[in-house]
N, CA, C, O and CB atoms as a CASP TS submission, in Angstrom:
PFRMAT TS
TARGET T0000
AUTHOR 0000-0000-0000
METHOD Language model
MODEL 1
PARENT N/A
ATOM      1  N   UNK     1     -28.446 -48.607  -7.767  1.00  0.00           N
ATOM      2  CA  UNK     1     -28.212 -47.832  -6.491  1.00  0.00           C
ATOM      3  C   UNK     1     -28.853 -46.591  -6.496  1.00  0.00           C
ATOM      4  O   UNK     1     -28.711 -45.943  -7.533  1.00  0.00           O
ATOM      5  CB  UNK     1     -26.807 -47.588  -6.221  1.00  0.00           C
ATOM      6  N   UNK     2     -29.375 -46.203  -5.800  1.00  0.00           N
ATOM      7  CA  UNK     2     -30.318 -44.995  -5.310  1.00  0.00           C
ATOM      8  C   UNK     2     -29.498 -43.670  -4.679  1.00  0.00           C
ATOM      9  O   UNK     2     -28.973 -43.915  -3.593  1.00  0.00           O
ATOM     10  CB  UNK     2     -31.361 -45.607  -4.067  1.00  0.00           C
ATOM     11  N   UNK     3     -29.343 -42.570  -5.087  1.00  0.00           N
ATOM     12  CA  UNK     3     -28.413 -41.704  -4.234  1.00  0.00           C
ATOM     13  C   UNK     3     -29.545 -40.798  -4.340  1.00  0.00           C
ATOM     14  O   UNK     3     -30.454 -41.029  -5.137  1.00  0.00           O
ATOM     15  CB  UNK     3     -26.770 -41.198  -4.755  1.00  0.00           C
ATOM     16  N   UNK     4     -29.540 -39.576  -3.431  1.00  0.00           N
ATOM     17  CA  UNK     4     -30.381 -38.416  -3.037  1.00  0.00           C
ATOM     18  C   UNK     4     -29.192 -37.327  -2.673  1.00  0.00           C
ATOM     19  O   UNK     4     -28.005 -37.455  -2.372  1.00  0.00           O
ATOM     20  CB  UNK     4     -31.497 -38.797  -1.671  1.00  0.00           C
ATOM     21  N   UNK     5     -29.886 -36.433  -2.808  1.00  0.00           N
ATOM     22  CA  UNK     5     -29.083 -34.935  -2.063  1.00  0.00           C
ATOM     23  C   UNK     5     -30.431 -34.033  -2.286  1.00  0.00           C
ATOM     24  O   UNK     5     -31.312 -34.088  -3.144  1.00  0.00           O
ATOM     25  CB  UNK     5     -27.311 -34.091  -3.118  1.00  0.00           C
ATOM     26  N   UNK     6     -30.192 -33.046  -0.977  1.00  0.00           N
ATOM     27  CA  UNK     6     -30.745 -31.799  -0.905  1.00  0.00           C
ATOM     28  C   UNK     6     -30.417 -30.902  -1.191  1.00  0.00           C
ATOM     29  O   UNK     6     -29.411 -30.611  -0.545  1.00  0.00           O
ATOM     30  CB  UNK     6     -30.989 -31.496  -0.182  1.00  0.00           C
ATOM     31  N   UNK     7     -30.816 -29.824  -2.186  1.00  0.00           N
ATOM     32  CA  UNK     7     -30.691 -28.988  -2.841  1.00  0.00           C
ATOM     33  C   UNK     7     -31.428 -27.590  -2.857  1.00  0.00           C
ATOM     34  O   UNK     7     -32.654 -27.629  -2.747  1.00  0.00           O
ATOM     35  CB  UNK     7     -30.746 -29.551  -3.665  1.00  0.00           C
ATOM     36  N   UNK     8     -30.856 -26.444  -2.974  1.00  0.00           N
ATOM     37  CA  UNK     8     -31.684 -25.301  -2.872  1.00  0.00           C
ATOM     38  C   UNK     8     -31.490 -25.232  -4.173  1.00  0.00           C
ATOM     39  O   UNK     8     -30.385 -25.402  -4.687  1.00  0.00           O
ATOM     40  CB  UNK     8     -31.388 -24.074  -1.948  1.00  0.00           C
ATOM     41  N   UNK     9     -32.828 -24.909  -4.981  1.00  0.00           N
ATOM     42  CA  UNK     9     -33.305 -24.468  -6.487  1.00  0.00           C
ATOM     43  C   UNK     9     -32.984 -22.995  -6.615  1.00  0.00           C
ATOM     44  O   UNK     9     -33.416 -22.267  -5.722  1.00  0.00           O
ATOM     45  CB  UNK     9     -35.009 -24.697  -6.782  1.00  0.00           C
ATOM     46  N   UNK    10     -32.451 -22.581  -7.369  1.00  0.00           N
ATOM     47  CA  UNK    10     -31.781 -21.323  -7.245  1.00  0.00           C
ATOM     48  C   UNK    10     -32.457 -20.864  -8.663  1.00  0.00           C
ATOM     49  O   UNK    10     -32.343 -19.680  -8.977  1.00  0.00           O
ATOM     50  CB  UNK    10     -29.962 -21.360  -7.083  1.00  0.00           C
ATOM     51  N   UNK    11     -33.130 -21.726  -9.497  1.00  0.00           N
ATOM     52  CA  UNK    11     -33.532 -21.013 -10.949  1.00  0.00           C
ATOM     53  C   UNK    11     -34.859 -20.537 -10.775  1.00  0.00           C
ATOM     54  O   UNK    11     -35.389 -19.788 -11.595  1.00  0.00           O
ATOM     55  CB  UNK    11     -33.518 -22.029 -12.308  1.00  0.00           C
ATOM     56  N   UNK    12     -35.510 -21.007  -9.571  1.00  0.00           N
ATOM     57  CA  UNK    12     -36.922 -20.801  -9.444  1.00  0.00           C
ATOM     58  C   UNK    12     -37.331 -20.143  -7.889  1.00  0.00           C
ATOM     59  O   UNK    12     -37.805 -20.697  -6.897  1.00  0.00           O
ATOM     60  CB  UNK    12     -37.640 -22.290  -9.721  1.00  0.00           C
ATOM     61  N   UNK    13     -36.848 -18.414  -8.191  1.00  0.00           N
ATOM     62  CA  UNK    13     -37.466 -17.629  -7.132  1.00  0.00           C
ATOM     63  C   UNK    13     -38.566 -17.331  -6.909  1.00  0.00           C
ATOM     64  O   UNK    13     -39.146 -16.939  -7.922  1.00  0.00           O
ATOM     65  CB  UNK    13     -37.141 -16.745  -7.047  1.00  0.00           C
ATOM     66  N   UNK    14     -39.475 -17.330  -5.545  1.00  0.00           N
ATOM     67  CA  UNK    14     -40.554 -17.497  -5.405  1.00  0.00           C
ATOM     68  C   UNK    14     -40.854 -15.784  -5.389  1.00  0.00           C
ATOM     69  O   UNK    14     -39.820 -15.246  -5.785  1.00  0.00           O
ATOM     70  CB  UNK    14     -40.864 -18.503  -4.227  1.00  0.00           C
ATOM     71  N   UNK    15     -41.807 -14.847  -5.101  1.00  0.00           N
ATOM     72  CA  UNK    15     -42.488 -13.827  -5.171  1.00  0.00           C
ATOM     73  C   UNK    15     -41.885 -12.981  -4.346  1.00  0.00           C
ATOM     74  O   UNK    15     -41.517 -11.865  -4.712  1.00  0.00           O
ATOM     75  CB  UNK    15     -43.724 -14.008  -4.963  1.00  0.00           C
ATOM     76  N   UNK    16     -41.644 -13.685  -2.511  1.00  0.00           N
ATOM     77  CA  UNK    16     -41.114 -13.069  -1.801  1.00  0.00           C
ATOM     78  C   UNK    16     -39.283 -13.143  -1.794  1.00  0.00           C
ATOM     79  O   UNK    16     -38.614 -12.673  -0.874  1.00  0.00           O
ATOM     80  CB  UNK    16     -41.835 -13.433  -0.722  1.00  0.00           C
ATOM     81  N   UNK    17     -38.783 -13.728  -2.836  1.00  0.00           N
ATOM     82  CA  UNK    17     -36.990 -13.771  -2.491  1.00  0.00           C
ATOM     83  C   UNK    17     -36.936 -14.964  -2.039  1.00  0.00           C
ATOM     84  O   UNK    17     -35.795 -15.382  -2.234  1.00  0.00           O
ATOM     85  CB  UNK    17     -36.228 -12.688  -1.295  1.00  0.00           C
ATOM     86  N   UNK    18     -37.642 -15.810  -1.484  1.00  0.00           N
ATOM     87  CA  UNK    18     -37.530 -17.221  -1.317  1.00  0.00           C
ATOM     88  C   UNK    18     -37.224 -18.105  -2.360  1.00  0.00           C
ATOM     89  O   UNK    18     -37.671 -17.793  -3.463  1.00  0.00           O
ATOM     90  CB  UNK    18     -38.575 -17.642  -0.851  1.00  0.00           C
ATOM     91  N   UNK    19     -36.290 -19.571  -2.235  1.00  0.00           N
ATOM     92  CA  UNK    19     -36.041 -20.134  -2.948  1.00  0.00           C
ATOM     93  C   UNK    19     -36.588 -21.965  -2.346  1.00  0.00           C
ATOM     94  O   UNK    19     -36.363 -22.302  -1.184  1.00  0.00           O
ATOM     95  CB  UNK    19     -34.644 -19.604  -3.233  1.00  0.00           C
ATOM     96  N   UNK    20     -37.135 -22.721  -3.136  1.00  0.00           N
ATOM     97  CA  UNK    20     -37.667 -23.951  -2.854  1.00  0.00           C
ATOM     98  C   UNK    20     -36.373 -24.853  -2.451  1.00  0.00           C
ATOM     99  O   UNK    20     -35.234 -24.638  -2.864  1.00  0.00           O
ATOM    100  CB  UNK    20     -38.527 -24.499  -4.119  1.00  0.00           C
ATOM    101  N   UNK    21     -36.743 -25.869  -1.597  1.00  0.00           N
ATOM    102  CA  UNK    21     -35.675 -26.800  -1.087  1.00  0.00           C
ATOM    103  C   UNK    21     -36.200 -28.071  -2.098  1.00  0.00           C
ATOM    104  O   UNK    21     -37.386 -28.228  -2.385  1.00  0.00           O
ATOM    105  CB  UNK    21     -35.710 -27.115   0.825  1.00  0.00           C
ATOM    106  N   UNK    22     -35.126 -28.925  -2.571  1.00  0.00           N
ATOM    107  CA  UNK    22     -35.393 -30.056  -3.645  1.00  0.00           C
ATOM    108  C   UNK    22     -34.711 -31.181  -2.814  1.00  0.00           C
ATOM    109  O   UNK    22     -33.790 -31.062  -2.006  1.00  0.00           O
ATOM    110  CB  UNK    22     -34.662 -29.793  -5.328  1.00  0.00           C
ATOM    111  N   UNK    23     -35.628 -32.723  -3.345  1.00  0.00           N
ATOM    112  CA  UNK    23     -34.713 -33.647  -3.609  1.00  0.00           C
ATOM    113  C   UNK    23     -34.258 -33.734  -4.464  1.00  0.00           C
ATOM    114  O   UNK    23     -34.689 -32.949  -5.308  1.00  0.00           O
ATOM    115  CB  UNK    23     -34.886 -34.510  -3.496  1.00  0.00           C
ATOM    116  N   UNK    24     -33.147 -34.637  -4.921  1.00  0.00           N
ATOM    117  CA  UNK    24     -32.453 -34.552  -6.451  1.00  0.00           C
ATOM    118  C   UNK    24     -32.384 -35.904  -6.192  1.00  0.00           C
ATOM    119  O   UNK    24     -31.579 -36.170  -5.299  1.00  0.00           O
ATOM    120  CB  UNK    24     -30.904 -33.608  -6.911  1.00  0.00           C
ATOM    121  N   UNK    25     -32.998 -36.909  -6.705  1.00  0.00           N
ATOM    122  CA  UNK    25     -32.883 -38.258  -6.690  1.00  0.00           C
ATOM    123  C   UNK    25     -32.474 -39.048  -7.787  1.00  0.00           C
ATOM    124  O   UNK    25     -33.155 -39.040  -8.812  1.00  0.00           O
ATOM    125  CB  UNK    25     -33.908 -38.676  -6.356  1.00  0.00           C
ATOM    126  N   UNK    26     -31.347 -39.794  -7.693  1.00  0.00           N
ATOM    127  CA  UNK    26     -30.831 -40.437  -8.964  1.00  0.00           C
ATOM    128  C   UNK    26     -30.806 -42.064  -9.085  1.00  0.00           C
ATOM    129  O   UNK    26     -30.060 -42.574  -8.251  1.00  0.00           O
ATOM    130  CB  UNK    26     -29.393 -39.940  -9.140  1.00  0.00           C
ATOM    131  N   UNK    27     -31.280 -42.722  -9.706  1.00  0.00           N
ATOM    132  CA  UNK    27     -31.216 -43.963 -10.056  1.00  0.00           C
ATOM    133  C   UNK    27     -31.438 -44.575 -11.338  1.00  0.00           C
ATOM    134  O   UNK    27     -32.491 -44.447 -11.964  1.00  0.00           O
ATOM    135  CB  UNK    27     -31.862 -44.431  -9.377  1.00  0.00           C
ATOM    136  N   UNK    28     -30.305 -45.332 -11.782  1.00  0.00           N
ATOM    137  CA  UNK    28     -29.993 -45.817 -12.775  1.00  0.00           C
ATOM    138  C   UNK    28     -29.239 -44.469 -13.783  1.00  0.00           C
ATOM    139  O   UNK    28     -29.252 -44.329 -15.006  1.00  0.00           O
ATOM    140  CB  UNK    28     -31.288 -46.567 -13.253  1.00  0.00           C
ATOM    141  N   UNK    29     -28.764 -43.811 -12.964  1.00  0.00           N
ATOM    142  CA  UNK    29     -28.212 -42.749 -13.981  1.00  0.00           C
ATOM    143  C   UNK    29     -29.561 -41.616 -14.598  1.00  0.00           C
ATOM    144  O   UNK    29     -29.388 -40.829 -15.528  1.00  0.00           O
ATOM    145  CB  UNK    29     -27.459 -43.758 -15.425  1.00  0.00           C
ATOM    146  N   UNK    30     -30.778 -41.766 -13.886  1.00  0.00           N
ATOM    147  CA  UNK    30     -31.777 -40.976 -14.394  1.00  0.00           C
ATOM    148  C   UNK    30     -32.281 -39.933 -13.163  1.00  0.00           C
ATOM    149  O   UNK    30     -32.789 -40.251 -12.087  1.00  0.00           O
ATOM    150  CB  UNK    30     -32.948 -41.957 -14.974  1.00  0.00           C
ATOM    151  N   UNK    31     -32.004 -38.715 -13.625  1.00  0.00           N
ATOM    152  CA  UNK    31     -32.264 -37.936 -12.456  1.00  0.00           C
ATOM    153  C   UNK    31     -33.456 -37.185 -12.207  1.00  0.00           C
ATOM    154  O   UNK    31     -33.836 -36.492 -13.151  1.00  0.00           O
ATOM    155  CB  UNK    31     -31.369 -37.125 -12.354  1.00  0.00           C
ATOM    156  N   UNK    32     -34.153 -37.159 -11.129  1.00  0.00           N
ATOM    157  CA  UNK    32     -35.336 -36.619 -10.827  1.00  0.00           C
ATOM    158  C   UNK    32     -35.402 -35.357  -9.852  1.00  0.00           C
ATOM    159  O   UNK    32     -34.529 -35.151  -9.008  1.00  0.00           O
ATOM    160  CB  UNK    32     -36.058 -37.656 -10.333  1.00  0.00           C
ATOM    161  N   UNK    33     -36.465 -34.563 -10.031  1.00  0.00           N
ATOM    162  CA  UNK    33     -36.245 -33.502  -8.760  1.00  0.00           C
ATOM    163  C   UNK    33     -37.814 -33.808  -8.024  1.00  0.00           C
ATOM    164  O   UNK    33     -38.794 -34.349  -8.535  1.00  0.00           O
ATOM    165  CB  UNK    33     -35.954 -31.477  -9.366  1.00  0.00           C
ATOM    166  N   UNK    34     -37.649 -33.270  -6.701  1.00  0.00           N
ATOM    167  CA  UNK    34     -39.085 -33.665  -6.121  1.00  0.00           C
ATOM    168  C   UNK    34     -38.653 -32.396  -5.333  1.00  0.00           C
ATOM    169  O   UNK    34     -37.489 -32.087  -5.080  1.00  0.00           O
ATOM    170  CB  UNK    34     -39.523 -35.380  -5.255  1.00  0.00           C
ATOM    171  N   UNK    35     -40.018 -31.561  -4.910  1.00  0.00           N
ATOM    172  CA  UNK    35     -40.077 -30.460  -4.393  1.00  0.00           C
ATOM    173  C   UNK    35     -40.418 -31.076  -2.781  1.00  0.00           C
ATOM    174  O   UNK    35     -40.802 -32.227  -2.568  1.00  0.00           O
ATOM    175  CB  UNK    35     -41.147 -29.453  -5.211  1.00  0.00           C
ATOM    176  N   UNK    36     -40.160 -29.931  -1.630  1.00  0.00           N
ATOM    177  CA  UNK    36     -40.443 -30.504  -0.424  1.00  0.00           C
ATOM    178  C   UNK    36     -41.544 -29.541   0.095  1.00  0.00           C
ATOM    179  O   UNK    36     -42.188 -29.848   1.098  1.00  0.00           O
ATOM    180  CB  UNK    36     -39.159 -30.662   0.508  1.00  0.00           C
ATOM    181  N   UNK    37     -41.751 -28.497  -0.503  1.00  0.00           N
ATOM    182  CA  UNK    37     -42.904 -27.715  -0.359  1.00  0.00           C
ATOM    183  C   UNK    37     -42.543 -26.337   0.600  1.00  0.00           C
ATOM    184  O   UNK    37     -43.275 -25.347   0.608  1.00  0.00           O
ATOM    185  CB  UNK    37     -44.075 -28.691   0.295  1.00  0.00           C
ATOM    186  N   UNK    38     -41.106 -26.468   1.520  1.00  0.00           N
ATOM    187  CA  UNK    38     -40.359 -25.573   2.303  1.00  0.00           C
ATOM    188  C   UNK    38     -39.649 -24.826   1.045  1.00  0.00           C
ATOM    189  O   UNK    38     -39.264 -25.326  -0.012  1.00  0.00           O
ATOM    190  CB  UNK    38     -39.324 -26.340   3.473  1.00  0.00           C
ATOM    191  N   UNK    39     -39.595 -23.529   1.467  1.00  0.00           N
ATOM    192  CA  UNK    39     -38.647 -22.290   0.796  1.00  0.00           C
ATOM    193  C   UNK    39     -38.022 -21.553   2.026  1.00  0.00           C
ATOM    194  O   UNK    39     -38.524 -21.269   3.113  1.00  0.00           O
ATOM    195  CB  UNK    39     -39.623 -21.061  -0.205  1.00  0.00           C
ATOM    196  N   UNK    40     -36.666 -21.312   1.476  1.00  0.00           N
ATOM    197  CA  UNK    40     -35.728 -20.634   2.655  1.00  0.00           C
ATOM    198  C   UNK    40     -35.330 -19.194   1.575  1.00  0.00           C
ATOM    199  O   UNK    40     -35.423 -19.160   0.348  1.00  0.00           O
ATOM    200  CB  UNK    40     -33.995 -21.890   3.279  1.00  0.00           C
ATOM    201  N   UNK    41     -34.942 -18.256   2.367  1.00  0.00           N
ATOM    202  CA  UNK    41     -33.960 -17.130   1.711  1.00  0.00           C
ATOM    203  C   UNK    41     -32.614 -18.142   1.558  1.00  0.00           C
ATOM    204  O   UNK    41     -32.375 -19.210   2.120  1.00  0.00           O
ATOM    205  CB  UNK    41     -33.643 -15.516   2.883  1.00  0.00           C
ATOM    206  N   UNK    42     -31.898 -17.435   0.652  1.00  0.00           N
ATOM    207  CA  UNK    42     -30.670 -17.993  -0.009  1.00  0.00           C
ATOM    208  C   UNK    42     -29.549 -17.780   0.822  1.00  0.00           C
ATOM    209  O   UNK    42     -28.517 -18.438   0.691  1.00  0.00           O
ATOM    210  CB  UNK    42     -30.391 -17.398  -1.350  1.00  0.00           C
ATOM    211  N   UNK    43     -29.717 -16.752   1.807  1.00  0.00           N
ATOM    212  CA  UNK    43     -28.453 -16.911   2.815  1.00  0.00           C
ATOM    213  C   UNK    43     -28.547 -17.485   3.952  1.00  0.00           C
ATOM    214  O   UNK    43     -27.629 -17.552   4.769  1.00  0.00           O
ATOM    215  CB  UNK    43     -27.916 -15.797   3.204  1.00  0.00           C
ATOM    216  N   UNK    44     -29.981 -18.074   4.132  1.00  0.00           N
ATOM    217  CA  UNK    44     -30.011 -18.896   5.186  1.00  0.00           C
ATOM    218  C   UNK    44     -29.816 -20.545   4.849  1.00  0.00           C
ATOM    219  O   UNK    44     -30.052 -21.453   5.646  1.00  0.00           O
ATOM    220  CB  UNK    44     -31.308 -18.586   5.844  1.00  0.00           C
ATOM    221  N   UNK    45     -29.311 -20.699   3.430  1.00  0.00           N
ATOM    222  CA  UNK    45     -29.086 -21.952   2.989  1.00  0.00           C
ATOM    223  C   UNK    45     -27.541 -22.538   3.672  1.00  0.00           C
ATOM    224  O   UNK    45     -26.694 -21.679   3.916  1.00  0.00           O
ATOM    225  CB  UNK    45     -29.143 -21.859   1.318  1.00  0.00           C
ATOM    226  N   UNK    46     -27.341 -23.442   3.853  1.00  0.00           N
ATOM    227  CA  UNK    46     -25.919 -23.700   4.173  1.00  0.00           C
ATOM    228  C   UNK    46     -25.656 -24.727   3.451  1.00  0.00           C
ATOM    229  O   UNK    46     -26.049 -25.777   3.958  1.00  0.00           O
ATOM    230  CB  UNK    46     -25.553 -23.940   5.557  1.00  0.00           C
ATOM    231  N   UNK    47     -24.857 -24.877   1.915  1.00  0.00           N
ATOM    232  CA  UNK    47     -24.862 -26.031   0.908  1.00  0.00           C
ATOM    233  C   UNK    47     -23.662 -27.163   1.620  1.00  0.00           C
ATOM    234  O   UNK    47     -23.725 -28.371   1.391  1.00  0.00           O
ATOM    235  CB  UNK    47     -24.370 -25.372  -0.859  1.00  0.00           C
ATOM    236  N   UNK    48     -22.829 -26.679   2.306  1.00  0.00           N
ATOM    237  CA  UNK    48     -21.734 -27.789   2.926  1.00  0.00           C
ATOM    238  C   UNK    48     -22.742 -28.542   4.125  1.00  0.00           C
ATOM    239  O   UNK    48     -22.095 -29.418   4.700  1.00  0.00           O
ATOM    240  CB  UNK    48     -20.064 -26.883   3.762  1.00  0.00           C
ATOM    241  N   UNK    49     -23.764 -28.456   4.501  1.00  0.00           N
ATOM    242  CA  UNK    49     -24.142 -29.053   5.528  1.00  0.00           C
ATOM    243  C   UNK    49     -25.550 -29.913   5.297  1.00  0.00           C
ATOM    244  O   UNK    49     -26.221 -30.435   6.188  1.00  0.00           O
ATOM    245  CB  UNK    49     -24.191 -28.034   6.537  1.00  0.00           C
ATOM    246  N   UNK    50     -25.806 -29.922   3.948  1.00  0.00           N
ATOM    247  CA  UNK    50     -26.697 -30.736   3.216  1.00  0.00           C
ATOM    248  C   UNK    50     -26.209 -32.088   2.913  1.00  0.00           C
ATOM    249  O   UNK    50     -26.915 -32.871   2.278  1.00  0.00           O
ATOM    250  CB  UNK    50     -27.033 -30.102   2.030  1.00  0.00           C
TER
END
């Protein structure tokens, strides 16, 4: 079964203070992260809505 989650990668801040939005995909207990190419400020991210 495949599961996914949209997450804010707080480990990698860009120079302008924004954080990249990532897809975290799990398949057979193996997790992979894929970047969306979009970055937002931390205060604009709502973790409960994703």
